[in-house]
C-alpha angles and dihedrals in degrees: 000000000000094000090053089051091051092050090052092051091049097051108031107041110139100204120141096209123071123234123246118316121269091271131030119207117203126190108278094005136099119240117298111213119232111261113263086220093059121123116254094249144357108270123251106257118192123223118272113218116237102036137083124204124209129174133186144180103243097163093232091151110322126074124221099010141084113267103166128072125187118188118190118202125203117243113279095038113148119211138194129187141191118195142187118284090211111134088222093057116166125256091250090054091051091050096045093049087065094046093047089047089067090058092228137087139164100197147010125210118197129182132183128206099047125055096195087219127148089007097132125222090333090063093060091042088054091051090053091047095050091044089054091050092051091046091053090049094058102023107252140109120284090236088062092062122093114211127203128175133180133181137061117016122227099022121119114251112251094232094174089068090056089050090055096044104043098065088053090051091051090057094052108113095179117075118237117243124249088248091056090048093050092049093048094061097048128108116170090355112131094202137021117255126220141152139178139193138174125219141177124240105185106312094337127096113219131190129226124193129176142180129192142181128206140121109146136021087046119153098111123209090191112352142338122293093275130353130160126191125187132190136175090219121121108236132151115248096245091054090045091052093050092048092050095048091050092047093049091053089056097044125015093031088056097061134081135172105171108354093253119126115213124234088222104050108149135161121180128189115196125188115194096190092223096125091076097226123153105264115240109224097199134054088225093058110129092223089065094064096089094043092049091052092049092048092049091049091050093048091048091049091053093045092052091048088056091054092046087056093049109148108275093354121162099164131050109213129200115196118197122187119188136168094053128146091236141005089249091054092048091048092051092051092046092051091048089057094042094048097045110115089204093055092044095048092046089055090046088055092044089239115152092217096153092168087079089061090053089049093052093050091049095051091051089074095220120146113268141151108238091198089059100037115128131190129192136172123197089356091301113128108231105166129021133176092006099309142065113294112255094232097041113146112193093197089072092055091044090057090050092051090055089068129079099241112064127185127200120186129186130180114200094198099222108090149348104266121112143185137190125210130181125214142146137233126271116241140171088261091067089059093047094051095049096040088057098039097108102016 
C-alpha cells in the first residue's frame, strides 16, 4: 500500500527541475551527500489560485542560497495549524498559534538557519518586528502574519537581514516556484520536498500542494519540523482544523528519525477559497470524503519524504504492529521499535538481529502475550508463538536487509488493533552531520 505509493513517487515523477545537487554545503559544515533514498526529481506542482510565493537570500545562516520565504494569501483565506507540544516551543510557534487560532491569515514568513528558540523576551520582540515588516511588505496587519523559523536553537535572530531582504521581496513581480520555496525552508535537508493532489468537493475540482522540510530532530509530537499545505478549496476554518489534526495523526505523528521532537514543529494548512466550490459546513459532510483522502495522501507523502531524507539514512523502514489491545498500544510498541538505536544500527549493518526487535517491544511496556508473540522481516516469519520459528532461514532476511526498503512486523497476540510507523536506519553519517552542525 504505502510502500507501493512511495516507489511510484520515486520512479515516475514528471518534474522538469532537478532536486538539490549531489552534495549540499552549509555554512560551517562539510558537504552533506544527497540521500540515497531521495526521489529522482522534485514533483511538478501546479499553481494554487489565491497565493503568491516570494523567496530571497537574506544570509541568515547559509551563504549562496535562498533562506527566506514569504507567502501572501488573498483576502478570505482560511488557515489551520498544528504545532509542537514541546514545553520549550519557539517564539514563532507561540506567535503563530495565536494567528492560526483566529482561522484567518494574509501572509506567512518562513526563515531557515535560525530557530529563534530559547531567545527570551528578545525572541518574541523579534517575531513581532519581522511580522510587522512582512505586513508592511504586503499591506496587512502584523497579527495576520504567520511566522515560522527553523535552524540553530539559542541564537538571536539577525533581524537586520530581514529588514534588508523584505523590501526586495515586495518588489518581486515574478512568483517564486514551488521548488524555490521548498529549498528556501531547508536546513540539513539533502533534497527539497513537495507533493500535490487533486480532489472533488461536490462538482468542483480543487488543488492541493504542499512543501516540507525535515531531516533530523524528527520524532514529531504533532507534525514535522515545518510543513505547509495550500489549497484553492473553500472550507471554513473549524473544518480545516479538524481535517488537519486528523491527517497529522495518520502521517507526521507516525514518523521518527532520531526520537527528538523539535521546538519548532509547525504545519499550516491554508485554503484560499478560489476554487468556487460550495463550502461544506460540517466535518461529517459527505462531499468532504474525497478531499479528506487527498489531504491524507499528500500529508503521508510529505512525511515519508522526510524520513527518506533522515540524516545519514541508507534504509527506509516500515514498522507494522498488529494484535494489540488498542491502536494507542500498537502505536507505542511500533515507536519503541522504530526509535531503538540497537534496531536501527542492526538494520544499517544489514544484521538480522531480530532479538533487538523483541527487546524494543518488551521495553515499551504494552500489553502482550509472550507465548503468542510473532516477529517477521521482509515477510519472512522469524519468531512464532514466543520462540524462533522452526524453519527460519536467516539468509532470506539477510537478502531483504541488503535492499533500501525494509519491513519489520510484530504481532502482540492479544487483540486486533494495529499501527504503522515509518523510520530510517542509524549510520555513522548521522553522527558526523550532527557533530558538525554548529562548528
